[in-house]
BAFI-3210 file (N, C-alpha, C; in Angstrom, 3 decimals, decimal comma, padded with zeros to 6 digits):
// residues 190
n [1|2|3|4|5|6|7|8|9|10|11|12|13|14|15|16|17|18|19|20|21|22|23|24|25|26|27|28|29|30|31|32|33|34|35|36|37|38|39|40|41|42|43|44|45|46|47|48|49|50|51|52|53|54|55|56|57|58|59|60|61|62|63|64|65|66|67|68|69|70|71|72|73|74|75|76|77|78|79|80|81|82|83|84|85|86|87|88|89|90|91|92|93|94|95|96|97|98|99|100|101|102|103|104|105|106|107|108|109|110|111|112|113|114|115|116|117|118|119|120|121|122|123|124|125|126|127|128|129|130|131|132|133|134|135|136|137|138|139|140|141|142|143|144|145|146|147|148|149|150|151|152|153|154|155|156|157|158|159|160|161|162|163|164|165|166|167|168|169|170|171|172|173|174|175|176|177|178|179|180|181|182|183|184|185|186|187|188|189|190]
n.u [249,266|247,815|245,300|246,179|245,310|245,307|245,022|244,257|242,513|240,871|241,761|239,760|238,569|240,630|241,034|238,621|238,982|241,143|241,649|240,522|241,442|242,520|242,585|245,165|247,138|246,577|248,010|250,243|248,947|247,773|250,054|251,148|249,081|249,128|251,788|251,964|249,877|250,926|253,054|251,626|250,269|252,481|253,401|251,284|251,634|250,318|250,107|247,993|244,553|242,053|239,423|239,018|241,540|243,103|241,978|241,347|242,832|245,465|247,204|249,966|250,565|252,278|251,439|250,002|249,240|246,778|243,288|242,635|243,400|245,090|244,711|246,800|245,587|242,787|239,538|238,061|236,248|235,196|235,707|237,216|238,537|240,218|243,066|244,955|248,057|247,737|245,199|241,884|239,666|236,321|233,759|232,086|228,739|227,061|227,301|228,286|229,069|231,575|234,393|235,465|235,102|234,613|235,307|235,393|238,127|239,431|240,181|238,462|238,495|236,469|236,553|238,958|242,512|245,035|247,539|250,831|253,464|255,514|254,612|252,337|249,659|247,111|245,341|242,602|241,050|238,994|239,489|239,480|238,513|235,494|235,538|237,693|237,821|235,884|236,979|239,709|240,133|239,571|241,596|243,814|243,357|243,634|246,323|247,693|246,940|248,161|250,845|250,973|250,488|252,726|254,833|255,535|257,025|259,397|261,876|261,574|260,817|259,573|258,215|258,745|256,917|257,694|258,724|256,645|254,726|255,008|254,942|254,570|255,212|253,604|255,534|255,283|255,328|253,114|249,751|248,636|246,017|245,517|247,547|246,681|244,440|245,642|247,134|245,120|244,518|246,747|248,658|249,548|252,572|252,835]
n.v [-193,871|-193,727|-191,744|-189,713|-189,697|-187,103|-185,370|-182,275|-181,781|-183,378|-185,361|-185,158|-182,717|-180,847|-181,213|-180,275|-177,590|-176,932|-175,906|-177,786|-180,411|-183,631|-187,216|-188,117|-187,285|-188,105|-189,563|-187,936|-185,606|-186,597|-187,194|-184,621|-183,377|-184,836|-184,409|-181,575|-180,993|-181,995|-180,177|-177,773|-178,380|-178,645|-176,014|-174,632|-175,609|-177,881|-181,095|-182,781|-182,263|-183,311|-184,834|-187,585|-188,548|-187,591|-188,782|-190,008|-187,994|-187,685|-185,535|-183,826|-180,840|-177,825|-176,303|-173,064|-171,236|-170,085|-169,711|-170,832|-172,788|-173,456|-176,025|-178,163|-179,105|-178,209|-177,534|-178,047|-180,914|-182,593|-183,088|-185,407|-185,631|-183,755|-183,228|-181,989|-181,847|-184,572|-184,729|-185,255|-183,083|-182,251|-182,070|-179,027|-178,524|-176,472|-173,202|-171,586|-173,150|-174,953|-176,479|-177,909|-176,382|-176,021|-174,443|-174,057|-173,704|-173,416|-174,691|-174,129|-173,179|-173,171|-172,039|-173,258|-173,427|-173,764|-174,924|-173,660|-175,453|-178,191|-180,053|-180,886|-180,897|-182,846|-183,656|-185,087|-185,465|-184,835|-183,652|-181,601|-181,209|-182,315|-182,583|-181,312|-177,867|-175,689|-173,226|-173,612|-175,849|-174,762|-172,825|-174,499|-175,938|-173,872|-173,083|-175,507|-176,063|-173,938|-174,584|-177,002|-176,112|-174,472|-176,242|-176,861|-174,805|-174,467|-172,503|-170,577|-167,233|-165,610|-165,769|-165,578|-165,289|-165,721|-163,147|-161,355|-161,489|-161,373|-163,349|-163,110|-164,794|-165,521|-165,787|-166,292|-168,300|-169,204|-168,353|-165,131|-165,004|-167,670|-167,998|-166,223|-167,565|-169,956|-168,898|-168,265|-170,703|-171,388|-172,574|-170,799|-170,182|-170,866]
n.w [123,806|126,957|128,609|131,403|134,919|135,914|133,781|132,294|130,257|127,444|124,533|122,594|123,351|122,916|120,209|119,226|119,637|118,027|114,632|111,811|112,588|112,267|112,806|112,865|114,657|117,274|119,247|119,637|120,542|122,927|124,413|124,642|126,138|128,594|129,493|129,524|131,284|133,647|133,949|134,341|136,743|138,418|138,317|139,578|142,036|142,975|143,099|142,501|141,683|141,562|143,356|143,166|142,586|144,676|147,004|150,405|152,874|155,236|157,133|158,678|160,498|161,458|164,474|164,755|166,643|166,188|165,306|162,959|160,023|157,011|154,937|152,831|150,496|148,457|147,013|150,243|150,972|152,969|156,508|158,467|160,880|163,457|165,328|168,078|169,447|169,964|171,035|170,292|168,516|168,575|166,047|165,531|166,477|165,885|164,387|166,386|168,500|170,460|168,872|165,686|162,479|158,932|155,784|152,234|152,010|154,525|157,839|160,735|164,153|167,077|170,285|170,713|169,933|167,437|168,880|169,250|167,790|166,572|163,902|165,300|164,841|163,563|160,691|159,154|156,154|153,190|149,923|146,938|143,461|141,860|139,106|136,495|136,842|134,761|133,797|134,227|132,633|130,055|129,880|129,882|127,491|125,577|126,015|125,535|122,907|121,580|122,052|120,645|118,014|117,652|117,411|114,802|113,928|115,353|116,751|114,813|114,074|112,263|108,912|105,478|102,524|099,367|099,295|099,320|101,390|104,852|107,672|111,085|114,148|117,259|120,025|122,669|125,603|127,145|126,770|127,898|128,994|129,715|131,619|133,595|134,590|135,497|137,591|139,414|140,545|141,846|144,553|147,350|149,080|152,516]
ca.u [249,424|246,537|245,125|246,584|244,178|245,387|244,957|243,363|241,547|240,931|242,137|238,573|238,366|241,655|240,780|237,493|239,494|242,068|240,958|240,836|242,289|242,125|242,922|246,538|248,029|245,990|249,054|251,020|248,106|247,640|251,346|251,217|248,123|249,605|253,022|251,677|249,060|251,876|253,773|250,707|250,059|253,700|253,429|250,318|252,062|249,272|250,357|246,699|243,442|240,786|239,137|239,169|242,972|243,622|241,498|241,328|244,121|245,836|248,399|250,398|250,897|252,799|250,466|250,361|248,627|245,654|242,060|242,393|244,480|244,900|245,279|247,545|244,695|241,492|238,587|237,790|234,946|234,757|236,763|236,940|239,073|241,249|243,625|246,034|248,877|247,181|243,857|240,911|238,716|235,033|233,155|231,092|227,376|226,478|228,335|228,787|229,493|232,995|234,788|236,005|234,246|235,426|234,702|236,085|239,574|240,035|239,672|238,262|238,231|235,704|236,885|240,279|243,540|246,055|248,677|252,124|254,231|256,060|253,861|251,467|248,266|246,816|244,103|242,106|240,026|238,884|239,530|239,662|237,375|234,933|235,998|238,539|236,983|235,768|237,921|241,039|240,150|239,671|242,938|244,726|243,123|244,231|247,785|248,185|246,740|249,233|252,071|250,860|250,645|254,072|255,837|255,938|257,907|260,355|263,021|261,233|260,081|258,752|258,395|258,427|256,410|258,010|259,053|255,429|254,021|255,790|254,100|255,290|254,584|253,597|256,528|255,093|255,193|251,758|248,922|248,373|244,707|245,694|248,385|245,857|243,616|246,535|247,495|243,994|244,514|248,073|248,732|250,539|253,392|252,368]
ca.v [-193,428|-193,567|-190,512|-189,755|-189,270|-185,668|-184,571|-181,131|-181,818|-184,612|-185,219|-184,666|-181,293|-180,025|-181,302|-179,395|-176,213|-176,747|-175,951|-178,854|-181,417|-185,008|-188,229|-188,584|-186,863|-188,384|-189,981|-186,723|-184,737|-187,168|-187,002|-183,190|-183,097|-185,412|-183,724|-180,169|-180,974|-182,163|-178,907|-176,792|-178,757|-178,280|-174,558|-174,165|-176,248|-178,811|-182,292|-183,321|-181,366|-184,046|-185,596|-189,015|-188,857|-187,275|-189,751|-189,551|-187,406|-187,461|-184,704|-183,159|-179,428|-177,100|-175,421|-171,669|-170,433|-169,380|-170,503|-171,264|-173,516|-173,665|-177,307|-178,162|-179,374|-177,534|-177,194|-179,075|-181,556|-183,029|-183,235|-186,580|-185,446|-182,776|-183,414|-181,068|-182,479|-185,889|-184,626|-185,025|-181,972|-182,659|-181,156|-178,127|-178,874|-175,238|-172,227|-170,885|-174,089|-175,311|-177,570|-177,466|-176,131|-175,791|-173,949|-174,646|-173,489|-173,343|-175,362|-173,089|-173,679|-172,359|-172,442|-173,902|-172,831|-174,684|-174,593|-173,596|-176,683|-178,753|-181,232|-181,287|-180,882|-183,867|-183,372|-186,111|-184,782|-185,088|-182,383|-181,678|-180,924|-183,532|-182,541|-180,153|-176,674|-175,308|-172,163|-174,226|-176,703|-173,919|-172,233|-175,572|-176,201|-172,782|-173,145|-176,732|-175,910|-173,059|-175,377|-177,960|-175,391|-173,913|-177,280|-176,910|-173,675|-174,353|-171,646|-169,638|-166,085|-165,105|-166,506|-164,752|-166,069|-165,114|-161,737|-160,538|-161,512|-161,861|-163,751|-163,144|-165,741|-165,244|-166,686|-166,416|-169,696|-169,468|-167,164|-164,403|-165,378|-168,967|-167,791|-165,582|-168,615|-170,838|-168,204|-168,318|-172,018|-171,608|-172,615|-169,848|-170,672|-170,347]
ca.w [125,179|127,642|129,374|132,811|135,753|136,191|132,557|132,449|129,167|126,664|123,126|121,876|123,655|122,259|118,765|118,929|119,673|116,907|113,338|110,856|113,225|111,987|113,809|112,676|115,742|118,588|120,190|119,932|121,365|124,265|125,089|124,968|127,212|129,860|129,922|129,830|132,501|134,745|134,107|134,937|138,143|139,149|138,418|140,581|143,284|143,389|142,297|142,090|142,029|141,525|144,578|142,882|142,592|146,007|147,992|151,803|153,241|156,628|157,070|159,908|160,333|162,617|165,112|164,503|167,706|165,585|165,297|161,576|159,361|155,580|154,506|151,566|149,364|148,473|148,052|151,251|150,797|154,295|157,503|159,300|162,218|163,780|166,679|168,429|170,488|170,227|171,618|169,215|168,630|168,008|165,095|166,125|166,071|165,351|164,021|167,561|169,548|170,455|167,987|164,405|161,314|157,743|154,555|151,096|152,042|155,853|159,029|161,737|165,505|168,023|171,644|170,712|169,070|166,950|169,748|168,580|167,912|165,338|163,441|166,410|164,400|162,561|159,987|158,230|155,365|151,749|149,200|145,496|142,597|141,265|137,710|136,242|136,689|133,350|133,424|134,182|131,437|128,861|129,875|129,468|126,067|124,793|126,133|124,904|121,462|121,109|122,065|119,547|116,740|117,564|117,212|113,393|113,634|116,457|116,458|113,748|114,588|111,169|107,676|104,323|101,397|098,067|099,441|099,299|102,666|105,985|108,791|112,361|115,060|118,692|120,614|124,115|126,016|127,614|126,551|129,145|129,537|130,384|132,799|134,624|135,206|136,253|138,832|140,348|141,196|142,432|146,015|147,840|150,204|153,808]
c.u [248,046|246,500|245,560|245,410|244,171|245,350|243,906|242,333|241,713|241,395|240,956|238,354|239,398|241,476|239,619|237,939|240,401|241,308|241,448|241,751|241,748|242,550|244,371|247,449|247,488|247,033|249,897|250,227|247,971|248,927|251,505|250,310|248,650|250,836|252,757|250,802|249,954|252,639|252,882|250,495|251,293|253,771|252,480|250,577|250,965|249,438|249,090|245,624|242,104|240,614|239,345|240,630|243,553|243,228|241,448|242,738|244,279|247,178|248,685|250,849|251,528|251,679|250,930|249,771|247,488|244,413|241,703|243,630|244,117|245,526|245,949|246,628|243,369|240,830|238,332|236,369|234,368|235,965|236,370|237,457|240,152|241,751|244,807|246,763|248,288|245,790|242,859|239,973|237,432|234,554|232,111|229,710|226,604|227,624|228,931|229,237|230,966|233,235|235,376|234,897|235,167|234,600|235,506|237,599|240,200|239,383|239,618|237,961|237,401|236,037|238,221|241,228|244,448|247,346|249,986|252,902|254,700|255,317|252,925|249,981|248,103|245,429|243,792|240,938|240,004|238,827|239,673|238,379|236,807|235,360|236,926|237,619|237,019|236,749|239,344|241,175|240,329|241,046|243,966|244,575|243,801|245,752|248,348|248,035|247,824|250,552|252,088|251,099|252,063|255,125|256,326|256,857|258,890|261,559|262,753|260,402|259,199|259,084|257,960|258,005|256,675|258,303|257,844|254,779|254,958|254,830|254,975|254,509|254,655|254,516|256,374|254,838|253,762|250,932|248,617|247,040|244,794|246,488|247,587|244,996|244,495|246,899|246,369|243,961|245,826|248,004|249,846|251,297|252,913|253,512]
c.v [-193,189|-192,237|-190,736|-189,254|-187,765|-184,803|-183,472|-181,023|-183,138|-184,310|-184,656|-183,174|-180,417|-180,074|-180,408|-177,938|-175,925|-176,790|-177,139|-179,928|-182,809|-185,933|-188,688|-188,298|-187,161|-188,769|-188,776|-185,788|-185,275|-186,996|-185,546|-182,867|-183,606|-184,690|-182,273|-180,050|-181,109|-180,866|-177,847|-177,105|-178,461|-176,771|-174,057|-174,807|-177,128|-180,077|-182,958|-182,315|-182,089|-184,890|-187,088|-189,447|-188,635|-188,326|-189,141|-189,109|-187,359|-186,754|-184,098|-181,746|-178,894|-176,221|-173,982|-170,700|-169,563|-170,260|-170,966|-171,892|-173,682|-175,004|-177,198|-178,305|-178,636|-177,711|-178,375|-179,594|-181,961|-183,138|-184,382|-186,390|-184,395|-183,125|-182,478|-181,668|-183,825|-185,895|-184,353|-183,859|-182,428|-181,623|-180,314|-178,496|-177,678|-174,290|-171,511|-171,834|-174,452|-176,500|-177,035|-177,330|-176,031|-175,128|-174,561|-174,574|-173,627|-174,294|-174,274|-173,734|-172,669|-172,899|-173,164|-173,078|-173,954|-174,326|-174,648|-174,888|-177,154|-180,052|-181,773|-181,271|-181,968|-183,613|-184,527|-185,500|-185,280|-183,738|-182,655|-181,370|-182,236|-183,695|-181,344|-178,941|-176,162|-174,221|-172,703|-175,113|-175,859|-173,267|-173,269|-175,860|-175,136|-172,832|-174,365|-176,654|-175,007|-173,819|-176,369|-177,269|-174,842|-174,966|-177,341|-175,748|-173,410|-173,534|-170,596|-168,499|-165,446|-165,911|-165,601|-165,657|-165,307|-163,629|-160,820|-160,395|-162,053|-162,145|-163,803|-164,032|-165,245|-166,253|-166,801|-167,880|-170,058|-168,207|-166,465|-164,766|-166,715|-168,794|-167,148|-166,624|-169,549|-170,201|-168,211|-169,639|-172,314|-171,591|-171,680|-170,464|-170,036|-170,214]
c.w [125,779|128,404|130,818|133,659|136,032|134,935|132,722|131,328|128,420|125,245|122,344|122,115|122,961|120,737|118,364|118,881|118,474|115,580|112,495|111,419|112,948|113,109|113,742|113,863|117,135|119,627|120,600|120,841|122,786|125,060|125,525|126,157|128,551|130,376|130,311|131,076|133,725|135,007|134,753|136,409|138,988|139,339|139,509|141,947|143,869|142,555|141,784|142,478|142,077|142,780|144,352|142,886|143,991|147,044|149,388|152,193|154,756|156,603|158,440|159,579|161,609|163,168|165,002|165,536|167,176|165,690|163,882|160,961|157,894|155,194|153,140|150,359|149,549|147,128|148,996|151,028|152,150|155,210|158,422|160,717|162,291|165,173|166,853|169,612|170,915|170,822|170,492|169,545|167,936|166,992|165,813|165,600|165,539|165,045|165,233|168,678|169,388|169,537|166,698|163,364|160,107|156,664|153,412|151,172|153,426|156,840|160,102|163,084|166,277|169,406|171,779|169,856|168,594|167,690|168,970|168,851|166,548|165,032|164,532|166,069|163,344|162,003|159,041|157,470|153,931|151,060|147,708|144,748|142,057|139,805|137,566|136,062|135,241|132,943|133,332|132,952|130,178|128,762|129,416|127,981|125,219|124,832|125,400|123,389|120,873|121,037|120,900|118,202|116,569|117,252|115,772|113,016|114,773|115,999|115,400|114,322|113,527|109,917|106,535|103,178|100,111|098,144|099,489|100,672|103,734|107,132|110,029|113,320|116,489|119,353|122,131|124,460|126,368|127,365|127,882|129,792|130,276|131,673|133,938|135,332|136,032|137,590|139,857|141,123|141,912|143,946|146,435|149,003|151,490|154,768]
res [m|a|a|a|p|d|d|l|c|t|v|a|e|i|k|a|w|l|p|n|q|g|n|n|d|d|v|t|l|q|s|l|i|s|n|a|s|l|q|v|l|q|y|i|d|r|p|h|i|l|a|s|v|l|g|a|l|t|e|n|y|d|g|n|d|s|d|r|l|l|p|r|q|f|p|i|i|s|v|a|g|v|s|i|d|g|v|p|i|q|q|a|t|t|a|v|s|a|g|f|l|w|d|g|r|r|i|l|l|r|g|f|r|f|c|r|g|v|q|n|v|q|l|s|y|s|a|g|y|p|n|v|p|l|d|l|k|q|a|a|i|e|a|f|a|l|s|y|r|q|r|v|r|i|g|e|k|s|n|s|m|g|g|q|v|t|i|a|f|d|m|s|d|v|p|p|r|s|m|a|v|f|n|q|y|r|r|l|a|l]
***
C-alpha cells in the first residue's frame, strides 16, 4: 500500500518510535497510518491540512455583517480575491487603508463589511501547512503506535503469567496527550 498524501506520519517515523520494529509489518503499518490519519482529519473537521493537497481554493460564504471572516481552511497563505455581492474588494495597501487584509486565520476588511446575505461572499485563497506540523505528527505517531501495539491483545484487559505476574493493559483509544494536540487543530463550527 502506498502512502496517502494526507498521511500524518511515515512508516519510518512510526518504526523509529516503536521498540524493536523490523520490516515484516510495513504494509500493516502503512495501512494503519493512512486509515488512522483519515480518522484524525475527520475528527478535527479538516479533510486536508497540507497546502499541496488543498491547492487554490474558491469558496462562498454567508455575509455576517462583520468586518472579519474565518475561512474554512487555515493557516491562510495568500488571498487572491474577495468579492461581496459580486463587487470585488481590493487588497489594502497599508494596514490602515481601505480593502482586505489577512492573517493566518482571518480575512479582515477596512472600510467595508461582509454584508449580510446568503452565499454572497466569494473568497479565492491558498491555505494549509507546507508539512505536517511537528506536534501533530508526534501526536499521530504516539496514537498510531499505541493502536498498532494493542492489536495483539484485542479484547484483553489483563494477562496473567503462571499466576505470578499480572499485566494490565491501557485500554484508552487515544492517549490524552495526543488528543490534546488533535484538539488544538480542530476546526470549530461557526
